[in-house]
N, C-alpha and C positions, 0 to 999 in steps of 0.2 A: 028694897024700902031701903034699906040699912045703907047701899051704896051711892046711893041717891043723896040720899043724909049727909054720907061722909064727903061727898065731891062737892055740894053747896057749902059746907064749913069749911074746906080748903080754901075754895074760892073766896068768901068772906074773909077770910083770913089773911091771903094774899092781898086783897085791897087794901085792908085797914094798914098793913106793914107798909105798905108804897105810901100812904097817906101820910103817916108819921113822918116817914126820910124826909118827905119834901118837905114839913113844917121844922124839921131838925138842920136842912142844909142853911149854913152860913152866907152872909152876902160878902165875896171876892173883895180883897181891897187891893192893888196895885200900888207896888212900892218900886222904887227907881233906885239901886245901889250901885255903889260905883267903887272898884278896888285895884288899886296898882298891883301887878304882879310882876315880878322882875324875871324877864327870860334870857338867855345865855344861849348863842348860837356859834358853833366853832366853824370857821369857814378853813377848808385847806387850803394849804398855802399853794400847792403844785399838784396838780391832777394828771397822772400819768396813763395815755391812753394807750393801748396796746390792740393790734391790728392783725389779725392771723390768718393770711392767705393760705387756702390749698393748693400747695405746689402742682403744676403739672405734670401729668403722667411721662416716665421715662420715654423716650421714644427708642423703639427696637432698628438697630440696623440690618440692613439686608446682608447677607452672607457674600463673601467675596472669594479670589484666589489669590494669593500672597505667594511671590516666587522669591526664593531664597537658592544660595548656593551651598551644595555639599561637601565642596573640596573648593581650594585654587591652585595655581602655578600652573606652568606648563613645563614641558621637557623634564628636565633633571630638578626643575624647582617644583617642590611638592610642599603645597599646605594642607597638613592634615586636619583641617577645620571646618566647621560650620560657621558661614558669612552670610549674616552675621551671627555670633555665637546666641545671642537671645532675641527671641521675637514675644510680643505682646499682640494677641489675636482674641477674636472674639467667637463666642460658641456658634457653629455653622460655619467659620472659615473652614477654607480647603489650604493647606502649605503643601508648595510643589518646589522639592528641593531637585536644581539640576545640578549634575556632574561636570565639574570645573576643572579637572586636573586630569593628567594620563595614570594615574595612579588607580589600585586596587581599593574599592569602597563598596561596602555591605552596610547598608543602613536599616534602623530597625527602631520600633518602639516595644519593649519587653511587654508592657502590661504586668499581669502575675505572673509570667514567664519567667523561668531560669536564663542568665546569659547561655547562649547556645556555643559550642564548642564548634570553632570553622572547621577543623579537621579533625576527622573520625578515621580509625582504621576500617579498611575495605570489609575484612573480617575479623570480627571482635576475639574471634578464638585463635586467627592465627594473624598475627602482625606482620610477619614476611610476607604476606599478600599485598602488603603496600597500602597508603593512607589516600582518600579522597577527601573534598570537601563534602561538609556536611549537607544533606539537601534540604533542612531546615534554613541553612544559611544561604547556601549556594543559589536556591530558585525563588522568585517573588511569591508571597502568601499569597498574592492576586493572579487571576489566571487571566491570560491574554485575553483581551476584551472584554472583560468584567468592569464592572461600576468601580468609582473610585473608592477605597474603602474607608470605613470610620474607625474612628478610634476614641472610647470610652474610659482610657484607663486601666482597662483590664485585660482587652484580647492583646493578643502579639499581631502585628503587622511588618514584614520585612519586604527590602528592594530585590532580595537579591544580588547577584554578583552585576554590578553596573559596571555599564561598557558600552563606547559607541560604536564598537562592531555588533553586528545584528548576530542574533543568536543563531539563526538559521536563514537561508535564500529566502528573501521576499519577507523576512518577518522585518519587525521594526527595532532600532536599537534599544537597548532598555538602559538609557541614561538619565532618568530622571524618578522620582519616587513622591508622591502624592498621596496625601489622608488629610481627611476631615474632621476636627475634634468635635465631638460633640456634647462635650461634660467640663463645668469649669474646674479648673488647676492648672497643677504646675506639673510638665509632663519631661521627662529625659530622651533626647534622640542619641542612639549610639551608631558609631562605626563599628560592626564584628570585627574588624580585621585590626584596627589599631584603637585602645582601650582608651586613650587620652583623647579621643576624638570625638568630642559629645557635644548637645545644644540643649537648650532651656526654652522651653514653650511654655507662655502664661497663656492660659486661656481663661477669657474673662466673659462675666454674661454678654449677651448682645446688644445692653444699652451703655455699654462702656464708650467712652466719646475721647480716651485717649490714644486708641491703638494708631499707632503710626501709618503713613499711606505707604505704597510702591515706592516714591521717590527717597522716601526719610530712609526706607530699608536697604533700597540701593545704595546710597549715600555711607551708611554706617556698615555696610558688607565691603566698601570700597576703602574706609579708613583703615578695618581691619585686618585687609589685605597687606595693604601697603606697608602696614608695620611688621606683617610675617615675612614679606618677602626681603625687608630689608633684613630680618635677622639670617635668611637662606645667605643674603650676600656675605654678612659677615662670617657666615661658617665657613665660605669659600675663601675669603682673603685668611682665616685663621689657619686652615688647613693648605695652604698655597705652596709653603716652605718645606722642603723635604726634611724630615727629623730622622736621625741613625745615631747608632754607638759601636764602638769596634768589638769584634767578636776575640776568642782566644786565640782562633790561629792567623791574626792577621786580617781577616776579612772584617767587612762591614754589615751591621743587620739596620735592615730600611726597615721604616714603618710607613705604613698607608691607609688610611680611613676609606673603610668601605663606606660614604654615607657621610654626611656633616652636619652638625649640632652648631648652634651658637654658645660656646661655650662660656658666653658672660651667663646667659640664661636659663642652659640646658631644656629648651622649651621643644620638646618631640614635636610640635604641632607645626614647625617651621624646619623643613630638611633641605639639604643639598643630596640628592641623588646621586654623587658623583666619585668617583675615587679620586682623592686629594694626598700627594697631587696627583691630577689626572696623567699627566706623563713623567716619569723618572728613571733619571740615567745612574745605573752602577756598575761595576767593576767585574768580571767574570769570578766566582766563587762565593759572591756576595749573597746573602739571604733577604728576602722579605717577608715580613707580618702586616699582614692585614686584620686589621682590628674594625669591628662593625657597630654602627651605633644604633641601629633598629633590627632590621632583618635581611641580610644580603646574602650572595653568593659569589665568591669568587671563582669563574669558569674559564677555561680554557677551551676554546673548543677552536677546531681547524675547518670548521665548514659552517660559516655564518650565514643567514644574521642570527643564530643561536638556537638552543633548543625548544620546542613549544613546553608551557609552563601547566596546562593541563589536557589531557588525553581523555576525551569524551569516550567513553564505552555506552554504548545501547544495551537497553534493558527492556525485553518484552513486556508490554503493558504498562511500563511506567518511564518515567523522567530516565535521561543518561544519567551512569555516575560519573562524577567528573574526578577523575582520577589523577592524581599529583604522578606528573614525569619523572622515576627515578634518577634521569639522568640529570635534572637539576637537583631535588632534595634528597639523593644518596649521596653521601662524600666518595669521591674516588681519588685516591691519591697513589697510584702505582709504585711510585716513587719519593722518596724525599728530595730527589734533583729533576728538574722540570725538564720533559722531555717533548719535543715538537709533535713526534708521533702518537703520541697517547692524548688519552682525555683525561684533564684533572679538573675537578672540581670540590669545591670546601662545602655543595650545601648550602640550608641556610643556618647562617652564624648571627650571633648576637643578643643583645639581653632577651628577646620574645623568640628567640630562633633554638632549635635544638642539638645543636652541633658545637657548644661553646662560644666565645666569644670574638675568637682570634685564629687565623691559619696562617702556614708558614710553608715556603718552596724557595729552594736554592736553584741559582742560576748559574751554570759554569761554561755553558758555549754562547760565544759573542752573536748576538742578531738583535733584533728588533722583533717582539713580542705581542702582539694585543690580546687583552682578555676583556671580560663582559660581566656581568651581574645577570646569571642564569634568573634570576627574579625578575629584574627590572632593566633588561636591553631594550625591550619597546621604548623605553622613555626617554633611551640615551646615555644609558649608566655603563661608558666603558673605558677603559685605560691601556694604557702602553708603557711597557717595559723595555729600554733599551741597552742592552748588555754591552758594556766594552770589554777588548780583552784587557787581561792583568797586568798592571805593571805600567 
């Protein structure tokens, strides 16, 4: 009962309240009001529109094989330089250096290895047993028939002794050196025989667009070769005139260059493998002093064409030992006066030789005597001495 009364009361109150609100609502009046409001709008004088385009992805180039020269010159003209001296290539490219001269060369990329000695003792405990070419230098790091080696800047790869002559009957000549470069960077290629004989290879990403083509590489190699050959010719001209001085006993001391450099440049990369002058006329009793510019031997051999430089010695279960012929690399001077019946040899003389820079011999018997460089005679390095009677 109480709940029904309360509900009724609330309902009645609500009706009353709504009626009162309607009675109190005023009549709306509509008025129009106009007011001027100043508005300032700033308009920019210039609008710069920047459109940014997303560049297309750089295209990767296919790997290619590049050819260059390991050295240059023929016969007694030797260019101990890579041609060209600098290469710009891409990752994945193969570089093949071809033997371009008759001189000895061993190419290598050292990686993390130390520069190997080219010549080592046959027996480290007994030096009297002679010397041989270090197998690490003399033999290629790539086995015959194996794939072309890759170089990442850390591993050692070497050509072994490059030669036009096959190492064995039926074998191909080891006359080139190929390497695939797998990692961007700058690398130095060395000739282990000649410290000044190096090349620089810049390896770029395979998207690099400025790598020269083969024609440009060949053209640059030709330009560099011509400049070196001009230096060799200058060296020959400079050494063509005999040089002498009087001795205390009335005889004459003559000077002959074993090999020649351009005196104006002193560049070891361009050398004449000649005796300069090639032919010299002297008097009986005179002395000749040979001075070497690199590494040469003055050898009087009555059994041409000259001694073998290397004497291979077979080793069971391994590669042969490349023994250096003692007739070439051991001094033999049985007398200070030349005797045609005996063998005379200076061995290796010069700034990188082990037997000094010069070698002398006196001639007392008239005659014509030929001699050669025991190391480079196969390149044609020979000379002639004409001894006339005294007086």
